[in-house]
C-alpha positions as CSV (number, residue, x, y, z in Angstrom):
1,X,-9.7,18.9,-27.0
2,X,-9.4,15.2,-27.8
3,X,-11.4,12.2,-26.7
4,X,-9.2,9.6,-24.9
5,X,-9.3,6.5,-22.7
6,X,-6.4,5.6,-20.3
7,X,-5.1,2.1,-20.5
8,X,-2.6,0.3,-18.2
9,X,-0.8,-2.9,-19.3
10,X,0.9,-3.8,-16.0
11,X,0.0,-3.2,-12.4
12,X,1.5,-1.0,-11.3
13,X,2.5,0.7,-14.5
14,X,2.2,3.8,-16.6
15,X,-1.2,4.9,-18.0
16,X,-1.2,5.5,-21.8
17,X,-3.8,7.5,-23.7
18,X,-5.6,5.9,-26.7
19,X,-8.2,7.1,-29.1
20,X,-11.5,5.3,-28.4
21,X,-13.1,6.2,-31.7
22,X,-16.9,5.6,-31.5
23,X,-16.5,3.1,-28.6
24,X,-18.0,3.9,-25.2
25,X,-15.6,2.4,-22.7
26,X,-15.9,2.2,-18.9
27,X,-13.4,1.7,-16.1
28,X,-12.2,-1.9,-15.6
29,X,-13.1,-2.8,-19.2
30,X,-10.4,-4.7,-21.0
31,X,-9.4,-3.6,-24.5
32,X,-7.2,-4.5,-27.4
33,X,-5.2,-1.5,-28.6
34,X,-2.8,-0.7,-31.4
35,X,0.8,-0.1,-30.2
36,X,4.2,0.3,-31.9
37,X,4.9,-3.3,-30.9
38,X,1.6,-4.7,-32.3
39,X,-1.7,-5.4,-30.6
40,X,-1.8,-5.4,-26.8
41,X,-4.3,-6.3,-24.1
42,X,-4.8,-3.8,-21.3
43,X,-7.2,-2.6,-18.6
44,X,-9.0,0.7,-18.9
45,X,-8.4,2.9,-15.8
46,X,-9.7,6.2,-17.3
47,X,-13.0,6.0,-19.1
48,X,-14.0,8.2,-22.1
49,X,-12.8,11.7,-21.4
50,X,-11.8,14.8,-23.2
51,X,-8.4,16.3,-22.5
52,X,-6.5,19.3,-23.9
53,X,-4.2,18.6,-26.8
54,X,-1.0,19.5,-25.0
55,X,-1.4,16.5,-22.6
56,X,-1.4,14.1,-25.6
57,X,1.6,12.6,-27.3
58,X,0.7,12.6,-31.0
59,X,-0.2,10.6,-32.9
60,X,-2.7,9.0,-30.6
61,X,-3.0,5.3,-31.3
62,X,-6.4,3.6,-31.5
63,X,-8.5,1.2,-29.4
64,X,-9.2,-1.7,-31.8
65,X,-12.0,-3.3,-29.8
66,X,-13.3,-4.1,-26.3
67,X,-11.7,-7.4,-25.4
68,X,-13.9,-10.5,-26.2
69,X,-14.0,-13.7,-24.3
70,X,-11.6,-15.2,-26.9
71,X,-9.2,-12.3,-26.3
72,X,-9.3,-12.9,-22.5
73,X,-8.8,-16.6,-22.9
74,X,-5.8,-16.0,-25.2
75,X,-4.3,-13.6,-22.6
76,X,-4.7,-16.1,-19.8
77,X,-3.1,-18.8,-22.0
78,X,-0.1,-16.5,-22.5
79,X,0.2,-16.1,-18.7
80,X,0.3,-19.9,-18.4
81,X,3.0,-20.1,-21.1
82,X,5.0,-17.5,-19.3
83,X,5.3,-19.8,-16.3
84,X,6.4,-22.7,-18.5
85,X,8.9,-20.4,-20.3
86,X,10.4,-19.3,-17.0
87,X,11.2,-22.8,-16.1
88,X,12.7,-23.6,-19.5
89,X,14.8,-20.5,-19.5
90,X,16.1,-21.2,-16.0
91,X,17.2,-24.6,-17.1
92,X,19.0,-23.2,-20.2
93,X,20.8,-20.6,-18.1
94,X,22.1,-23.4,-15.9
95,X,23.2,-25.4,-19.0
96,X,25.1,-22.5,-20.4
97,X,26.5,-21.7,-16.9
98,X,25.6,-18.0,-17.2
99,X,25.9,-15.8,-14.1
100,X,22.5,-14.2,-14.4
101,X,19.2,-14.3,-12.5
102,X,15.9,-14.6,-14.4
103,X,13.2,-12.4,-12.9
104,X,10.3,-12.5,-15.3
105,X,8.9,-13.6,-18.7
106,X,6.4,-11.7,-20.8
107,X,4.6,-13.0,-23.9
108,X,3.3,-10.2,-26.2
109,X,-0.4,-10.5,-26.8
110,X,0.0,-11.3,-30.5
111,X,2.8,-13.8,-29.7
112,X,5.2,-11.8,-31.9
113,X,7.9,-11.8,-29.2
114,X,8.8,-13.3,-25.9
115,X,10.7,-11.1,-23.4
116,X,13.0,-12.5,-20.7
117,X,14.0,-10.1,-17.9
118,X,17.1,-10.8,-15.9
119,X,19.6,-9.2,-13.5
120,X,23.4,-9.6,-13.5
121,X,26.4,-7.9,-12.1
122,X,27.9,-7.2,-15.5
123,X,27.5,-7.7,-19.2
124,X,26.4,-11.2,-20.2
125,X,27.1,-13.0,-23.5
126,X,23.7,-14.7,-24.0
127,X,23.8,-15.2,-27.8
128,X,23.7,-19.0,-27.5
129,X,20.9,-18.8,-25.0
130,X,18.8,-16.7,-27.4
131,X,19.4,-19.2,-30.2
132,X,18.2,-22.1,-27.9
133,X,15.1,-20.1,-26.8
134,X,14.3,-19.1,-30.4
135,X,14.4,-22.8,-31.4
136,X,12.1,-23.8,-28.6
137,X,9.5,-21.0,-28.9
138,X,9.8,-20.4,-32.6
139,X,9.3,-16.6,-32.3
140,X,11.4,-13.5,-31.7
141,X,13.3,-13.6,-28.4
142,X,14.5,-10.6,-26.4
143,X,16.5,-10.6,-23.2
144,X,16.5,-7.5,-21.1
145,X,18.9,-6.8,-18.3
146,X,17.1,-4.8,-15.6
147,X,18.2,-2.8,-12.5
148,X,17.6,-3.7,-8.9
149,X,14.6,-1.3,-8.6
150,X,12.8,-3.1,-11.5
151,X,13.7,-6.5,-9.9
152,X,12.0,-5.5,-6.6
153,X,9.1,-4.0,-8.5
154,X,8.4,-7.3,-10.1
155,X,9.0,-9.4,-6.9
156,X,7.0,-7.1,-4.6
157,X,7.1,-6.5,-0.8
158,X,6.4,-4.0,2.0
159,X,8.4,-0.9,2.9
160,X,9.6,0.3,6.3
161,X,6.3,2.2,6.5
162,X,4.5,-1.1,6.7
163,X,2.6,-0.5,3.4
164,X,3.1,-2.2,0.1
165,X,6.1,-0.8,-1.8
166,X,5.2,2.2,-4.0
167,X,6.7,0.7,-7.0
168,X,4.5,-2.4,-6.6
169,X,1.3,-0.5,-6.0
170,X,1.0,2.8,-7.9
171,X,4.4,4.2,-9.0
172,X,4.5,4.1,-12.8
173,X,8.1,5.4,-13.4
174,X,11.2,5.7,-11.3
175,X,12.4,9.3,-10.7
176,X,15.9,10.4,-9.8
177,X,16.6,10.7,-6.0
178,X,19.7,11.8,-4.2
179,X,21.4,12.1,-0.8
180,X,20.8,15.9,-1.1
181,X,17.1,15.3,-0.9
182,X,17.5,13.5,2.4
183,X,19.7,16.3,3.8
184,X,17.2,19.0,2.8
185,X,14.4,17.1,4.4
186,X,16.3,16.7,7.7
187,X,16.2,13.0,7.5
188,X,18.6,10.6,9.2
189,X,21.7,10.0,7.0
190,X,21.9,6.4,8.1
191,X,21.8,4.4,4.8
192,X,19.6,1.7,6.4
193,X,16.9,4.3,7.1
194,X,16.8,6.1,3.8
195,X,17.2,3.0,1.5
196,X,14.4,0.8,0.2
197,X,14.2,-3.0,-0.2
198,X,16.2,-2.6,-3.5
199,X,19.2,-1.2,-1.7
200,X,18.8,2.2,-3.4
201,X,17.5,5.5,-2.0
202,X,13.8,5.4,-1.2
203,X,11.6,6.7,-4.1
204,X,9.4,8.6,-1.6
205,X,12.2,11.1,-1.0
206,X,11.0,12.7,-4.2
207,X,7.4,13.2,-3.2
208,X,7.8,16.3,-1.0
209,X,11.1,17.5,-2.5
210,X,9.5,20.3,-4.6
211,X,7.8,21.7,-1.5
212,X,11.0,21.6,0.5
213,X,12.9,23.4,-2.3
214,X,10.3,26.1,-2.6
215,X,10.2,26.7,1.2
216,X,14.0,26.7,1.5
217,X,14.3,29.5,-1.0
218,X,12.4,31.8,1.5
219,X,14.3,30.7,4.6
220,X,17.8,31.6,5.8
221,X,20.5,29.0,5.9
222,X,22.0,27.6,9.2
223,X,24.7,30.1,10.2
224,X,23.0,33.1,8.5
225,X,23.0,36.4,10.3
226,X,19.5,37.7,10.7
227,X,17.6,40.6,12.2
228,X,14.8,39.9,14.6
229,X,12.6,41.9,16.9
230,X,15.0,40.9,19.7
231,X,18.1,42.1,17.7
232,X,20.6,40.4,15.5
233,X,21.4,36.7,15.8
234,X,22.6,33.6,14.1
235,X,20.3,30.9,12.7
236,X,20.9,27.7,14.6
237,X,18.3,25.4,13.0
238,X,15.5,25.5,10.4
239,X,12.1,23.9,10.5
240,X,11.4,23.8,6.8
241,X,7.8,22.8,6.5
242,X,6.7,25.1,9.4
243,X,8.8,27.9,7.9
244,X,10.2,28.6,11.3
245,X,13.8,29.2,12.4
246,X,15.6,29.0,15.7
247,X,18.0,31.9,16.3
248,X,20.9,32.2,18.7
249,X,20.8,35.6,20.4
250,X,22.8,37.5,23.0
251,X,21.1,39.3,25.9
252,X,22.1,42.6,27.6
253,X,24.4,40.7,30.0
254,X,26.2,38.9,27.2
255,X,24.6,35.5,27.8
256,X,23.4,33.5,24.8
257,X,19.8,32.2,24.5
258,X,17.7,30.7,21.7
259,X,14.3,31.8,20.4
260,X,12.1,30.6,17.5
261,X,10.7,33.0,14.9
262,X,8.4,32.7,11.9
263,X,10.3,33.0,8.6
264,X,8.3,36.2,7.7
265,X,9.3,37.9,11.0
266,X,13.0,38.0,10.4
267,X,15.2,39.8,7.9
268,X,18.4,38.2,6.4
269,X,21.4,40.4,6.8
270,X,24.0,37.9,5.6
271,X,23.0,34.5,4.3
272,X,26.2,32.6,4.9
273,X,26.0,28.8,5.5
274,X,27.6,27.2,8.4
275,X,29.1,23.9,7.3
276,X,27.9,21.4,9.9
277,X,28.5,17.7,9.4
278,X,25.6,15.6,10.6
279,X,26.9,12.9,13.1
280,X,25.1,10.2,11.1
281,X,26.6,11.5,7.9
282,X,30.1,11.4,9.4
283,X,29.6,7.9,10.7
284,X,28.3,6.5,7.4
285,X,30.3,8.6,5.0
286,X,31.7,5.7,3.0
287,X,28.3,4.0,2.7
288,X,26.6,7.2,1.6
289,X,29.3,7.8,-1.0
290,X,28.8,4.3,-2.3
291,X,25.0,4.7,-2.4
292,X,25.4,7.9,-4.3
293,X,27.7,6.2,-6.8
294,X,25.1,3.4,-7.3
295,X,22.4,6.0,-8.0
296,X,24.4,7.6,-10.7
297,X,25.6,4.4,-12.3
298,X,22.3,2.5,-12.2
299,X,21.2,3.5,-15.7
300,X,20.2,0.0,-16.9
301,X,16.6,0.2,-15.6
302,X,14.2,-1.1,-18.2
303,X,11.3,1.1,-17.1
304,X,8.3,1.1,-19.4
305,X,8.0,0.0,-23.0
306,X,7.5,2.7,-25.6
307,X,3.8,2.4,-26.7
């Protein structure tokens, strides 16, 4: 077991563990911590707690001190500088006629580096821009090209559910999502209904996917031949979360009828899959293929800094 505190540097953002040493730290305290990029200012979201060693990425870096009034003032000054730097950088981008969109600026707490985040359709030669910025700010300059998900995360907004976007409220890291997830969850395959504000597949497709995958392992596929208390039939549809299937059966007079059964009440004879194309999928085939390509190629997301 090891004593830790959990610190977050951005909201939302990943929570990192640090060694509090002899300090007693409570939630919502602000602290100065040691990181691979120098000293950083962050908010405590997990107070002193003991956790098992396997949950810790060694070596655990230390909390230097609980933030003082001077530290807080310095942090707030940096925030003001970020707004000024944003305007200066935008002006320089126009002067150099670069096809890029500046989205955010970040001053490191110890002023060792200034990061400029931007989006662009392709690669940008920004060497002259970096030279100009380094001359103005007299510190190390870093430009980072980010993906559309990161851009929306920084801008903010509400989702189709009416709530604040997950990436803006609690989601620390982006996970891989796919069209297959939407299919397995029986969602509409209309791109406008499964895409977020960023134009990519909604992150929430991932939330229940493990449950769906576990349940689908137990259930027959559509088109499978199964044995029921009413005889043999063919699976017509599957209600995954309820673990229930609808089976197409034939009565004594040769007429077809449908009946629902619990997954545990049927026996799979032949688990062949009937290849049915969803009408929405057929209608939006090209858009879905393009969306899938974007998901695979969108590897330039900046994510979280290594602490």
